[in-house]
C-alpha positions as CSV (number, residue, x, y, z in Angstrom):
1,M,-16.7,0.2,8.9
2,N,-15.1,2.8,6.6
3,F,-11.9,2.0,4.5
4,P,-10.4,4.5,4.3
5,L,-10.1,6.4,7.2
6,P,-8.9,9.5,6.6
7,E,-10.6,11.5,9.7
8,F,-9.4,9.3,11.9
9,I,-5.6,9.6,10.6
10,V,-6.0,13.3,11.2
11,V,-7.6,13.1,14.7
12,S,-5.4,10.7,15.8
13,A,-2.1,12.8,14.6
14,S,-3.9,16.1,16.3
15,N,-4.5,13.8,19.7
16,P,-1.8,14.5,22.4
17,W,-2.6,11.3,24.0
18,T,-1.1,9.8,20.5
19,Y,2.2,10.9,21.3
20,I,2.3,9.8,24.4
21,L,1.2,6.1,23.1
22,F,4.1,6.5,21.0
23,G,6.3,7.0,23.7
24,V,4.9,4.6,25.8
25,I,5.1,2.5,22.9
26,G,8.7,3.2,22.1
27,F,9.6,3.0,26.2
28,A,8.7,-1.0,26.1
29,F,10.2,-1.3,22.6
30,G,13.5,-0.3,23.7
31,Y,12.9,-2.0,27.4
32,V,12.7,-5.3,25.6
33,L,14.9,-5.4,23.3
34,E,17.8,-4.2,26.0
35,M,16.1,-6.7,28.4
36,S,16.6,-9.2,25.5
37,G,20.5,-8.7,25.1
38,F,20.0,-6.7,22.2
39,G,22.2,-4.3,23.6
40,D,24.9,-6.6,23.9
41,S,27.2,-7.1,20.9
42,R,28.9,-10.4,22.2
43,K,25.4,-12.1,23.0
44,L,23.9,-10.8,19.2
45,A,27.4,-12.0,17.8
46,A,26.8,-15.7,19.4
47,Q,23.8,-16.7,17.2
48,F,26.3,-16.5,14.2
49,Y,28.3,-19.4,16.3
50,F,25.0,-21.1,17.6
51,T,25.9,-20.8,21.5
52,E,23.2,-18.2,22.2
53,L,19.8,-17.8,20.1
54,T,17.8,-15.6,21.7
55,V,17.6,-12.9,19.3
56,L,16.5,-14.8,16.5
57,K,13.9,-16.2,18.8
58,V,13.1,-13.0,20.0
59,M,12.3,-11.8,16.5
60,F,11.0,-13.8,15.3
61,T,8.1,-14.3,18.5
62,A,7.7,-10.4,17.8
63,I,7.3,-11.6,14.1
64,V,4.6,-14.3,14.2
65,V,2.8,-13.0,17.0
66,A,2.3,-9.5,15.4
67,M,1.2,-11.7,11.7
68,V,-1.2,-13.6,14.1
69,L,-2.8,-10.4,15.4
70,T,-2.4,-8.5,12.2
71,F,-4.4,-10.8,10.1
72,G,-6.9,-11.7,12.7
73,A,-7.8,-8.4,12.8
74,V,-7.9,-8.5,8.6
75,G,-10.6,-11.2,8.7
76,L,-12.9,-9.9,11.7
77,G,-12.8,-6.4,9.4
78,L,-10.8,-4.3,12.1
79,L,-7.9,-3.5,9.7
80,D,-7.9,-3.0,6.1
81,F,-4.3,-4.9,4.9
82,S,-4.6,-2.7,1.3
83,Q,-3.6,0.4,3.2
84,V,-0.5,-1.0,5.6
85,W,2.2,-0.3,4.1
86,V,4.7,-3.1,2.5
87,N,8.2,-2.3,1.6
88,P,8.2,-2.8,-2.2
89,T,10.8,-6.2,-3.0
90,Y,13.9,-5.3,-5.0
91,L,15.4,-9.0,-5.0
92,W,18.8,-8.7,-6.3
93,S,19.6,-5.0,-4.3
94,G,18.0,-7.0,-1.3
95,I,20.4,-10.1,-1.6
96,L,24.0,-8.2,-2.5
97,G,22.3,-5.4,0.9
98,G,22.2,-8.4,3.3
99,L,25.1,-10.1,2.4
100,I,27.1,-6.7,3.3
101,M,24.9,-6.1,6.1
102,G,24.9,-10.2,7.5
103,V,29.2,-9.7,7.3
104,G,28.4,-6.2,9.4
105,F,26.5,-8.0,11.5
106,I,28.9,-10.7,12.4
107,V,31.9,-8.6,12.2
108,G,30.7,-5.2,14.6
109,G,28.2,-7.4,16.4
110,F,25.4,-5.5,16.1
111,C,22.8,-3.9,13.2
112,P,21.5,-0.9,12.7
113,T,18.9,-0.7,15.5
114,T,20.3,-3.0,17.7
115,S,23.2,-0.8,18.0
116,L,21.2,2.9,18.8
117,A,19.6,0.2,22.2
118,S,23.5,-0.6,22.8
119,A,24.9,3.1,22.7
120,S,21.2,4.3,24.2
121,T,23.0,2.3,27.3
122,G,26.3,4.5,26.8
123,K,28.0,1.4,25.6
124,I,31.2,2.3,23.3
125,D,31.4,0.0,20.5
126,G,27.4,0.4,19.9
127,M,28.1,4.1,19.6
128,F,31.0,3.3,17.1
129,F,28.9,1.5,14.9
130,M,25.9,3.9,14.5
131,L,28.4,6.7,13.5
132,G,30.0,3.8,11.0
133,G,26.1,3.5,9.8
134,F,26.3,7.1,9.5
135,V,29.0,7.3,7.7
136,G,28.3,4.4,5.4
137,A,24.9,6.4,5.0
138,A,26.7,9.4,3.8
139,I,28.9,7.2,1.3
140,F,25.8,5.7,-0.2
141,A,23.9,9.1,-0.8
142,E,27.2,10.4,-2.1
143,T,27.8,7.3,-4.4
144,E,24.1,6.2,-5.5
145,K,24.0,8.2,-8.9
146,F,26.6,5.1,-10.1
147,F,24.3,2.6,-9.5
148,T,20.7,3.5,-8.8
149,H,19.4,2.3,-11.9
150,W,20.3,-1.0,-11.0
151,Y,19.0,-1.1,-7.4
152,N,16.1,0.1,-8.5
153,N,15.1,-2.1,-11.8
154,A,17.0,-5.1,-10.5
155,G,14.4,-8.0,-9.5
156,Y,11.8,-4.9,-9.1
157,Y,8.5,-7.0,-7.9
158,G,6.5,-3.6,-6.0
159,R,4.3,-4.8,-3.5
160,L,4.6,-8.5,-3.3
161,T,3.3,-10.5,-0.2
162,L,3.7,-14.6,0.2
163,D,0.3,-15.2,-0.2
164,Q,1.0,-13.9,-3.8
165,V,4.3,-15.2,-4.5
166,F,3.2,-18.9,-3.2
167,N,-1.0,-18.3,-4.4
168,L,-2.2,-19.1,-1.0
169,P,-4.7,-18.0,1.1
170,I,-3.5,-15.6,3.8
171,G,-4.7,-17.3,6.8
172,V,-2.9,-20.6,5.3
173,V,0.1,-18.5,4.9
174,V,-0.1,-17.4,8.6
175,L,0.1,-21.5,10.1
176,L,2.7,-22.4,7.9
177,V,5.0,-19.4,8.9
178,V,3.7,-20.2,12.6
179,L,4.4,-24.0,12.2
180,M,8.0,-23.1,10.8
181,A,8.9,-20.7,13.7
182,L,7.9,-23.1,16.1
183,F,10.3,-25.4,14.5
184,M,13.5,-23.0,14.4
185,F,12.4,-22.4,18.7
186,W,12.8,-26.0,18.8
187,G,15.9,-26.6,16.8
188,A,17.3,-23.1,18.1
189,E,16.9,-24.9,21.5
190,Q,18.6,-28.1,20.3
191,L,21.8,-26.0,18.7
192,E,22.3,-24.1,22.1
193,R,22.0,-27.6,24.1
194,I,24.5,-29.1,21.7
195,V,26.7,-26.5,21.1
196,G,26.5,-23.7,23.5
197,K,26.3,-26.8,25.9
198,K,23.1,-24.6,27.8
199,D,20.8,-26.4,30.1
200,M,17.5,-26.1,28.6
201,S,15.7,-27.8,32.0
202,R,16.1,-24.3,32.9
203,E,13.9,-23.0,30.0
204,P,10.9,-21.4,31.4
205,K,8.0,-23.7,30.2
206,L,5.5,-20.9,29.4
207,R,6.9,-21.1,26.1
208,I,5.5,-24.1,25.9
209,A,1.9,-22.6,26.6
210,G,2.7,-19.6,24.4
211,A,3.7,-21.7,21.8
212,G,0.4,-23.3,21.7
213,A,-1.7,-20.1,21.7
214,L,-0.4,-19.3,18.9
215,V,-0.8,-22.1,16.6
216,V,-4.5,-22.2,18.3
217,L,-4.8,-18.5,17.3
218,A,-3.3,-19.7,13.8
219,F,-5.9,-22.0,13.0
220,A,-8.2,-19.5,13.7
221,V,-7.0,-16.9,11.5
222,V,-7.6,-19.9,8.6
223,F,-10.7,-20.6,9.6
224,I,-12.1,-16.8,9.6
225,G,-10.7,-15.9,6.4
226,S,-10.9,-12.7,4.6
227,P,-12.9,-10.3,3.7
228,S,-14.1,-10.6,0.5
229,I,-13.7,-7.5,-2.6
230,E,-17.8,-7.4,-2.1
231,E,-17.4,-7.7,1.1
232,K,-15.5,-4.9,1.3
233,Y,-17.2,-2.9,-1.0
234,N,-20.6,-3.1,0.7
235,N,-19.2,-1.9,4.1
236,L,-17.5,0.9,2.6
237,T,-18.7,4.5,3.5
238,F,-17.3,7.9,2.2
239,T,-17.3,10.9,4.3
240,R,-18.4,14.2,2.4
241,T,-18.6,18.0,3.6
242,E,-21.0,20.4,2.3
243,T,-21.5,24.1,2.9
244,I,-24.4,25.6,2.8
245,Q,-25.2,29.4,2.1
246,L,-28.0,31.2,3.2
247,E,-29.0,34.6,2.6
248,G,-27.7,36.8,5.3
249,Q,-26.5,33.8,7.8
250,E,-23.3,32.3,8.2
251,P,-22.4,29.3,6.1
252,I,-23.8,26.2,7.8
253,V,-21.0,22.9,7.1
254,N,-23.0,19.5,7.4
255,T,-20.8,16.3,7.2
256,I,-22.7,13.6,5.5
257,T,-21.8,9.6,4.6
258,Y,-22.4,8.2,2.1
259,S,-22.3,4.1,1.3
260,A,-20.7,3.1,-1.9
261,D,-23.7,2.8,-3.6
262,Q,-24.9,6.2,-2.7
263,M,-22.0,7.8,-4.1
264,L,-22.8,6.3,-7.5
265,A,-26.4,7.1,-7.4
266,N,-25.6,10.9,-6.2
267,R,-22.8,10.7,-8.8
268,L,-20.3,11.8,-6.5
269,V,-17.8,9.8,-8.8
270,F,-18.1,11.0,-12.1
271,V,-16.3,13.7,-13.2
272,T,-17.4,15.4,-16.8
273,P,-14.8,15.9,-19.2
274,A,-14.0,19.3,-18.9
275,E,-12.8,18.8,-14.9
276,A,-11.1,15.6,-16.3
277,F,-9.4,17.2,-18.7
278,K,-8.3,20.6,-16.3
279,A,-7.0,17.8,-13.9
280,K,-4.1,17.2,-15.9
281,Y,-3.5,21.0,-15.1
282,N,-3.9,21.1,-11.4
283,Q,-0.1,21.2,-9.8
284,G,-2.2,19.8,-6.7
285,M,-3.1,16.3,-8.2
286,K,-1.9,13.5,-10.8
287,P,-4.4,12.2,-12.8
288,I,-4.0,8.8,-13.9
289,Y,-6.0,7.9,-16.6
290,L,-7.5,4.2,-16.7
291,D,-9.0,2.9,-19.9
292,V,-10.8,0.0,-19.1
293,R,-12.5,-0.9,-22.8
294,A,-11.1,-3.6,-25.2
295,E,-7.7,-2.9,-26.7
296,A,-9.8,-2.7,-30.2
297,D,-11.2,0.3,-29.1
298,Y,-8.9,1.3,-27.3
299,N,-6.9,1.4,-30.7
300,L,-9.3,3.1,-32.7
301,Y,-9.6,6.5,-30.3
302,H,-8.0,7.0,-26.2
303,I,-7.4,9.9,-25.0
304,E,-3.9,11.4,-24.6
305,N,-1.6,9.1,-22.1
306,A,-4.6,6.7,-20.8
307,V,-3.5,3.6,-20.2
308,N,-5.0,0.4,-21.7
309,V,-6.6,-1.8,-18.4
310,P,-9.4,-4.2,-19.7
311,L,-11.8,-4.6,-17.3
312,D,-11.0,-8.0,-16.8
313,R,-7.6,-7.6,-16.0
314,I,-8.0,-4.5,-13.5
315,L,-7.4,-5.9,-10.5
316,E,-4.0,-7.0,-11.6
317,I,-3.2,-3.7,-11.4
318,V,-4.0,-2.7,-7.7
319,P,-1.1,-3.7,-5.7
320,V,0.6,-1.1,-7.9
321,L,-2.1,1.5,-7.4
322,L,-1.9,0.6,-3.8
323,S,1.8,1.0,-3.4
324,E,3.7,3.2,-6.7
325,P,1.6,6.2,-8.0
326,P,2.3,9.5,-5.3
327,A,-0.3,10.7,-2.5
328,N,-2.0,13.0,-4.7
329,S,-2.8,10.6,-7.5
330,V,-6.7,10.5,-8.7
331,F,-7.7,7.4,-10.8
332,I,-10.1,8.0,-13.6
333,L,-12.0,5.5,-14.9
334,I,-12.8,5.6,-18.6
335,S,-15.2,3.0,-20.9
336,N,-17.1,3.9,-23.9
337,D,-19.9,5.2,-21.8
338,E,-20.0,4.5,-18.0
339,T,-20.9,0.3,-17.8
340,A,-17.2,-0.9,-17.7
341,A,-16.4,1.8,-15.8
342,V,-18.5,2.0,-13.1
343,S,-17.5,-2.3,-12.6
344,A,-13.7,-1.0,-12.3
345,W,-14.8,1.8,-9.9
346,K,-16.3,-0.8,-7.6
347,L,-13.2,-3.5,-7.8
348,L,-10.5,-1.1,-7.3
349,V,-12.6,0.9,-4.2
350,G,-13.6,-2.4,-2.8
351,S,-9.7,-3.1,-2.6
352,S,-9.2,-0.2,-0.8
353,V,-7.3,2.0,-4.0
354,Q,-8.8,5.8,-2.9
355,N,-9.1,8.6,-4.7
356,V,-10.7,6.7,-7.2
357,Y,-13.2,8.4,-10.4
358,I,-15.2,7.5,-13.4
359,L,-15.7,9.6,-16.6
360,E,-19.2,11.3,-17.0
361,G,-20.5,9.3,-20.6
362,G,-17.0,8.1,-21.3
363,V,-15.5,8.3,-24.8
364,N,-18.6,9.0,-26.1
365,N,-18.9,12.2,-23.9
366,W,-15.4,13.2,-24.7
367,I,-16.2,13.8,-28.1
368,A,-19.2,15.0,-27.9
369,F,-17.5,17.6,-26.0
370,F,-14.2,18.1,-27.2
371,G,-14.9,16.8,-30.5
372,S,-17.9,18.3,-32.2
373,D,-16.1,19.9,-34.6
374,D,-14.3,16.9,-35.8
375,K,-16.2,16.5,-39.3
376,T,-14.2,12.9,-39.4
377,L,-16.1,11.4,-36.8
378,R,-19.8,10.2,-37.8
379,P,-22.2,9.0,-35.7
380,N,-22.8,5.7,-34.8
381,P,-26.6,4.9,-35.3
382,T,-26.6,1.4,-34.1
383,A,-23.8,1.8,-30.9
384,G,-25.0,-0.5,-28.4
385,D,-24.7,-0.3,-24.3
386,D,-21.1,0.9,-23.9
387,Q,-19.8,0.5,-27.1
388,L,-18.1,3.6,-29.3
389,G,-20.9,6.2,-30.1
390,Y,-18.8,7.3,-33.0
391,L,-17.5,5.6,-36.3
392,F,-13.4,6.5,-37.0
393,P,-11.9,6.4,-40.2
394,A,-8.9,5.0,-39.2
395,A,-7.6,3.3,-36.3
396,L,-5.7,6.3,-34.9
397,G,-5.4,5.7,-31.0
398,S,-4.9,9.4,-29.3
399,R,-3.8,11.2,-32.9
400,Y,-7.4,12.6,-33.3
401,E,-7.7,16.7,-32.0
402,S,-10.1,15.8,-29.8
403,C,-7.8,13.3,-27.7
404,S,-5.6,16.3,-26.2
405,P,-7.4,19.3,-26.3
406,D,-5.9,22.7,-26.2
407,P,-5.5,24.4,-23.0
408,V,-5.3,27.5,-24.2
409,E,-8.5,27.5,-25.9
410,Y,-10.4,25.7,-23.0
411,E,-8.5,28.1,-20.4
412,K,-11.8,28.8,-18.8
413,L,-13.7,25.6,-18.6
414,E,-16.1,25.8,-15.9
415,F,-17.3,22.6,-14.2
416,E,-18.6,21.4,-10.9
417,Q,-15.9,20.0,-8.9
418,K,-16.1,16.2,-7.6
419,I,-12.6,15.4,-7.2
420,I,-11.5,15.5,-3.2
421,L,-8.0,14.1,-2.5
422,Q,-8.3,11.7,0.1
423,L,-5.7,11.1,2.3
424,K,-3.0,8.3,2.1
425,R,-1.4,6.2,4.1
426,D,2.5,6.8,4.8
427,K,5.4,4.9,3.9
428,S,6.6,3.3,7.2
429,G,10.3,2.5,7.9
430,G,11.3,-1.3,8.8
431,G,14.3,-2.6,10.5
432,C,15.9,-5.4,11.8
433,G,15.1,-5.6,15.6
């Protein structure tokens, strides 16, 4: 198993069969929407009057089937959910936007995606609704500056999923959502029978078998569970490309696959102080320095712009590292020597965080490299494993000169490059159907 799979992504995107597959899926999606009545504004609006709830049943069927298959694949180790884009949660702007869209849905009879389905079949009302959506998007773009702070910050929770909200195993959440959906299906049929005067005896019996199959699969997801961080770490592989140049011959390019432990043993994830420093001025990457030491050590001395995240809290920031930083972010872990940083590295890469490296020799090596002329810093002869190797006259944090070396003085630093950016998953759009 390979987490992540950047090479697979590149190959898939360059394979013409990929686009044919996308086209087939798109065609099937549009066909199902039209067949289910999603292109008919009267049928869509009827769900709000409880006379025709096909839209609700189709939507929730798609949701629970996709959910069961997704987390079944996660449990079997076929999919890493951490690499699936989850739209960040903006609670209050989401509630307001949902109310606006709901009113528009009732009045216009469409949501954005269903208007596209309707317009594609030549329906005039779908075309006008779609046109209105474009006009609304243009107005939003022009007025966004007046309320951008509110909708980007009010009720912002980042990447948030139900298992995190309720502190439940993901399999239990899957089962509960399936049971909730089946209850809603039953309730929808009762409303259609009572309010819509629909003859439910004519409904296909296959739906009962489908409901039973969903429940069985949901219980299977509970039983399978999800792989632990340790299991994911042990299954990790990293691909490195190395070029061998022999005199008088063409360069030989070798692709070598390493396990996570081999990456550590071969010191392929340890960056020298020189490389960690020069990364700040490399426009192709955005280094983020994560200081995993205790707060007391961090307050004594830390590299400029380093963020203190003690080792025992490193997993708390995983959702942020997976969803927030830009795609070219590189995370450099810092401890006093390397012990705590190595432990943090294992936790982060086991949680599918990409582009994680370790500062070689930690803060002690950084000071030895950049602070050798600082007479205020004296070696600490009693320092033990992963302890500061220097004595400090005061807790000045990042105000020592060596915390922020002069880029002009060290402009011509040379080092063996270890940082190789891996591809990150891209954001994917969502829709209402």
